[in-house]
C-alpha positions as CSV (number, residue, x, y, z in Angstrom):
1,M,122.7,118.2,127.6
2,N,122.7,121.8,128.6
3,I,124.2,120.8,131.9
4,I,127.3,119.4,130.2
5,K,127.6,122.5,128.1
6,K,127.6,124.7,131.2
7,T,130.4,122.7,132.8
8,E,132.5,122.8,129.6
9,L,134.7,125.7,130.5
10,G,135.3,124.4,134.0
11,K,138.6,123.3,135.3
12,S,139.7,119.9,136.4
13,S,138.4,118.6,139.8
14,I,140.1,119.7,142.9
15,I,140.6,116.1,144.1
16,L,142.3,115.1,140.8
17,E,144.7,118.1,141.1
18,K,145.4,117.0,144.8
19,F,146.3,113.5,143.6
20,F,149.0,115.0,141.3
21,E,150.1,117.5,144.0
22,M,150.7,114.5,146.3
23,K,153.0,113.0,143.6
24,L,151.2,109.7,143.7
25,D,151.3,109.4,139.9
26,N,154.0,106.7,139.6
27,T,152.7,104.4,136.8
28,T,154.5,104.0,133.5
29,L,151.5,102.8,131.5
30,K,149.3,105.8,132.3
31,R,145.9,104.3,131.6
32,A,142.9,106.2,133.1
33,I,139.1,105.9,133.1
34,D,137.0,109.0,133.7
35,L,133.6,107.9,135.0
36,G,130.9,110.4,134.2
37,C,133.3,112.5,132.0
38,G,130.7,115.2,131.1
39,S,132.3,118.0,129.1
40,G,135.7,116.4,129.7
41,N,137.5,118.7,132.2
42,D,139.2,115.8,133.9
43,T,139.6,113.8,130.7
44,I,141.5,116.7,129.1
45,Y,143.6,117.3,132.2
46,L,144.7,113.6,132.1
47,L,145.4,113.8,128.4
48,K,147.7,116.7,129.1
49,K,149.4,114.5,131.7
50,N,150.1,112.0,128.9
51,Y,147.4,109.4,130.0
52,F,145.5,107.1,127.6
53,V,141.9,108.0,128.7
54,T,138.7,106.0,128.4
55,A,135.9,108.6,128.9
56,V,132.7,107.1,130.2
57,D,129.3,108.8,130.1
58,K,125.7,108.0,129.4
59,E,125.3,110.9,127.0
60,N,126.5,110.4,123.4
61,D,126.9,114.2,123.0
62,V,130.1,114.2,125.1
63,I,132.0,112.7,122.2
64,D,131.7,115.8,120.1
65,I,132.0,118.2,123.0
66,I,135.3,116.7,124.1
67,K,136.7,116.1,120.6
68,N,136.0,119.8,119.8
69,R,138.1,120.8,122.8
70,I,141.3,119.0,121.9
71,S,143.4,118.6,118.8
72,D,144.8,115.1,119.4
73,T,142.4,112.3,120.1
74,S,144.9,109.4,119.6
75,K,145.0,108.6,123.3
76,L,141.2,108.9,123.8
77,K,138.4,106.5,123.6
78,F,134.8,106.6,124.7
79,I,132.3,104.3,126.4
80,I,128.7,105.5,126.2
81,E,126.7,103.6,128.8
82,K,124.8,104.1,132.0
83,F,126.8,103.1,135.1
84,E,124.2,100.4,135.8
85,N,125.1,98.6,132.6
86,I,128.8,99.3,132.3
87,K,131.3,96.5,131.8
88,L,135.0,97.2,132.4
89,E,138.0,95.0,131.9
90,E,139.9,93.7,134.9
91,N,143.1,95.7,135.6
92,Q,142.5,98.0,132.6
93,A,143.3,101.2,134.4
94,D,146.1,102.6,136.6
95,L,143.8,105.4,137.6
96,V,140.0,105.7,137.8
97,V,138.6,109.2,138.2
98,S,135.1,110.3,139.0
99,N,134.0,113.8,139.8
100,L,130.4,114.3,141.2
101,S,129.0,111.5,139.0
102,I,128.9,108.2,140.9
103,Y,125.8,109.2,142.8
104,F,123.9,109.0,139.4
105,C,124.0,105.2,139.7
106,N,120.7,103.7,140.8
107,P,121.0,102.2,144.4
108,K,119.8,98.8,143.1
109,C,122.9,98.5,140.9
110,F,125.4,100.5,143.0
111,K,127.2,97.5,144.5
112,K,127.6,95.9,141.1
113,F,128.9,99.2,139.7
114,C,131.4,99.6,142.5
115,N,132.7,96.1,141.9
116,E,133.0,96.8,138.2
117,F,135.1,100.0,138.6
118,T,137.2,98.7,141.4
119,K,138.1,95.5,139.5
120,S,139.2,97.6,136.5
121,I,141.9,99.2,138.6
122,S,145.3,97.5,138.4
123,P,147.1,96.5,141.6
124,N,148.9,99.6,142.9
125,G,146.5,101.7,140.8
126,Y,144.3,104.5,142.2
127,F,140.8,105.7,142.6
128,V,140.5,109.5,142.8
129,G,137.0,111.0,143.1
130,N,134.1,111.8,145.2
131,F,130.7,110.6,146.5
132,L,127.7,112.4,147.8
133,G,126.9,111.9,151.4
134,K,123.5,111.2,153.1
135,E,123.1,114.8,154.3
136,D,123.3,116.1,150.7
137,E,120.3,118.2,149.7
138,W,119.5,115.7,146.8
139,S,119.6,112.6,149.1
140,K,115.8,112.3,149.0
141,D,116.1,111.2,145.4
142,T,115.6,107.4,145.7
143,N,117.0,106.8,142.1
144,R,120.4,108.1,143.1
145,T,123.0,106.7,145.6
146,F,124.3,108.5,148.7
147,V,126.8,107.0,151.0
148,N,128.4,107.4,154.4
149,E,132.1,106.9,155.5
150,K,131.5,103.3,156.5
151,E,130.1,102.4,153.1
152,I,133.0,104.1,151.4
153,K,135.5,102.1,153.4
154,N,133.6,99.0,152.4
155,I,133.8,99.9,148.7
156,F,137.6,100.3,149.0
157,K,138.2,97.3,151.3
158,N,140.9,96.1,148.9
159,F,142.6,99.5,148.9
160,K,144.7,101.7,151.2
161,I,142.7,104.9,151.7
162,I,145.2,107.6,151.4
163,Y,142.8,110.5,151.7
164,L,139.2,110.6,152.8
165,N,137.6,114.0,153.6
166,E,134.0,115.0,154.0
167,K,133.0,118.6,153.0
168,K,129.7,120.3,153.6
169,Y,128.9,123.6,152.0
170,K,126.4,125.6,149.9
171,K,127.3,126.1,146.3
172,L,125.6,126.6,142.9
173,T,124.7,123.5,140.8
174,A,125.5,123.4,137.1
175,K,121.9,124.6,136.6
176,G,122.6,127.7,138.7
177,N,120.6,126.7,141.7
178,M,122.0,127.1,145.2
179,K,122.1,123.7,147.1
180,F,123.6,122.1,150.2
181,W,126.4,119.7,149.3
182,D,127.7,116.8,151.4
183,V,130.8,115.5,149.5
184,Y,133.3,112.8,150.4
185,E,136.6,113.2,148.6
186,V,138.6,109.9,148.2
187,I,142.0,108.9,147.1
188,A,142.6,105.2,147.4
189,K,145.4,102.9,146.3
190,K,144.6,99.3,145.3
191,T,146.6,96.9,147.4
192,I,145.2,93.5,146.4
193,T,143.2,92.1,143.5
194,S,139.5,92.4,144.1
């Protein structure tokens, strides 16, 4: 849980800020899911944008961490579950966000998990997030999922991919270790029911 604490004072993800800079936020219901919410940086950002947010994480401690960072929890709910076991309602979100967390899903359950979160997005809703690529320093971990561009396009076959960018760089992890990152940033709009 120390990792979540270390990210607590961080700001919202760059890809989420890019989504709002592109003025793609055009829904009236404003329902979001934050997959792998951690300390709640993106969750809090979305709450400030007047979204109803379902914050998803496998760690129960995130509830207290996030609630201690905000004064109004009326538009916030939590799902504490591993990605491998999560069940989401169809069309329950206008926006699904995930910042550096999807790779935590075990490869054996990855396809099922992707189907679960893509079906939760309403038609004309968006996915905004990132995936770790196969050149990432952690890619030797067989319990985690790393993808290439073709696999991302397959995940979002029922979406229009608005933005897809691969970045490779060295940067510190939340634990303070330098590592090589291979990150795909994705903004995709759902065009048909999956």
